[in-house]
N, C-alpha and C positions, 0 to 999 in steps of 0.2 A: 504493500500500500504506500501511496505517496504521502509524505508529511508536508502538506501544503502550507501549514503555518510557518514552519522553518524555512521552506522554500521562499515564501513571500518576504520574510524578514531579511533574508540574504539579498533578495532583489532590491528591497528598499535601501539597504545599507550600501551595496556595491554597484547597483545599476544592472547587475546580471546575477544569475544563479545557475549552477549545473548540478545535475544528479543522474544517477544510473538507475534504470528501471528494468527489471528482468522480465521483459515481455516483447512480443513481436506482433506484426499484423494489425488486426482490428483492435486488439487490446492496447497497443502502443498508440494508435490513432486516437482512441478514446481517452487515454491519459493526457495526450497533448491538448485535446479539446477541453478536458476537465480543468487543466491548469489555466487555459485561456479564459474560461468562464469564471474561474475564481478571481480573476483580476479585473473583470468588467464584462462588457458586452462583446460576444464573439462577432468579429467582422469578417465576412467572406473575402477570400482573395479573388484572383481573376477567374478561377474555375470552380472552387468549392470552399467550404469552411476549413477543411484540412486538405492542404495541397501537397502533391508529390513533386519534389524537386530533384532533378537530375541534370548533370552537365549537358549543355546543348550546343550544337554547332551553330555558327552565325546565321546560316541560311535558314535554319529551322526555328529560330527564336522570334519572340514578339518584337516588332519593329523598334519600339522605344525601350527595350530592356537592355541590361548590361550584357547579356549573352549575345545580343545582336551586334554589339560593338567589340566584345572581347572574346566571344566564343568560349573555349576551354582554357584561355590564358588567365593571367592574374586579373582579378577584379579590382577596381579602385575603391577607396573608402566611399561609403554611401549610407543613407538611411532607407528603410523600406517604405513603400507607398508614398514617396515624395510627390507623385503625380496626382495625389488626391488633395482637395482643398484643405483637409486636416489629416495629416498622416496618422496612422494608427499608433497607439501608445506602447503596446507590448507585442513582442514577437516571440513565439514559442516554437522551437525546432527540436526534432528528434531524429536519431539515426536509425533507419530501417535496414540499410545494407552498406557495408564498407569493407575496407581491408587496411592493412598497416600502411599502405601507400596513399590512403585517402587524404585529400587536401583538407586542412582544418578550416574552421571559421575563426577569424580574428576580430576581436572587438576592442574599442578604445573609447574612454570617456573624453569627449571633445571639450566640455566646458572648462576643464582644468588645463587644457593643452593647446587649444586653438590659437591662442595669442602668440604662440611660437612661430606660426606660419602666416597668419592674417592679422592686419591691423583692424581696429574698431571701425575705421572709416570704410575700409574695403568691405567688411561684413555688413555695415549699415547701408552702403550705397549700391552694392551689386544688385543688378536687376536681371531676371531671367524670364524667358518664356517657358512655362511648364507644359510639356506636350502631353495631352490626354484626349486625342481625337477632337471631337466637337466640343469637348469640355475643357480645352486648353485655356490657360490663364497666365497672367503676369504675376510674378511674386518676387519679393526680396528673399534674402537667405535666412536671416534671423527673425523668428516670430517671437517678439518680446513677450506678448501676453502669456504664452505657454512655455517660453524659454526653450525652444527647440531650434535646431539648425536644419533647414530644408536643403538637402544636398544629395543629388543623384545625377551624375553627368550623363546617364543614359537617357533621361527624359527632360533635362533642363538645358536650354540653349541660352548663351549669353546675349543680352540685349545692349549693355553698355560696356565701357572699357574696364570698369571695376570688376564686372562679372568675368571678363576675359582673363584678368589678372588672377582672380580667385580660382578659376579652373586650372590655370597653369601652376599656381602655388600648391593647390591641393593634390595635384598629381605627384608632387615631390615631397609631400608631408610624410614624415615617419615619426609618429607619436612616441614619446619616451616611455609611456605606459601602454602596453598592449597585452591582451589576454587571449591566449590561443586555446580554442576548444578543439581538442583532438578527438575525433569521432570514433566511437565504438558502438556496437549493437546495443540499442536500448538507452543510449545516453541522451538526456534531455537538457537543453539550454534555453533559458528565457532571458531576454534582455529588454531594458527600457529603451525603446526606439527614439525617445526624445533626448535621452542622456548619452547614448552611445552611437558611434558610427561603427560599421563593420565592413568586412571584405572577405574574399575567398582567394586563396592562392591558386596557381595554375593546376590543372587537373591532368593526371596521368591517364591516358586513354584506356589503359588496361585495368585501372583500379576502380571498382564500383563505388559510387557515392550517391546513395538514395536517402534523401532527408524528407521528413514530414514538416509542414509549417502551418501554423494557425495564428491569426491575429486577434487582438483584443483592444478595446478602448474604454 
């Protein structure tokens, strides 16, 4: 059984939490959704409440996704659901299939470290077109009211010079504090999408990497 109270306490303290759960298949998917529901309202992704994530070739990926730009290569730092007017608060992920060569998920607390790469002026002034089909909109980077950093180079196109500078600098950013989630079967990670940015390393084509993902707000 999951100790959700302990899990949530670690999430509140550190911005993320990791635990191992000895289950597979539907039981693992149920645990992922249970955790998401304990944090708030479950928010469906593009295809379902609990989505299956696997490395995707560029030509097979959604046009504004990171996979469409980077395929199975290194992903840049980003937040999930930056294409929505209000990005989801929590991301719950679990490993359904992997090997020792499976690429980890790396997360970093941006609030404590972003000043090492971006100035306050750049953060405040950068303007982007957030691509979401007919629902595309213009947005700044920092949403002061909720204190999150809207950032995903897959769906955000620069509109002004500060935004161009931001994208260039963020490609070079290497946070001093990073947490690597090394996946194994049944491992579950949840992180605060408003406090943390995350990325994936390049994928070995021979290494399986199947994750489950569920959102909550």
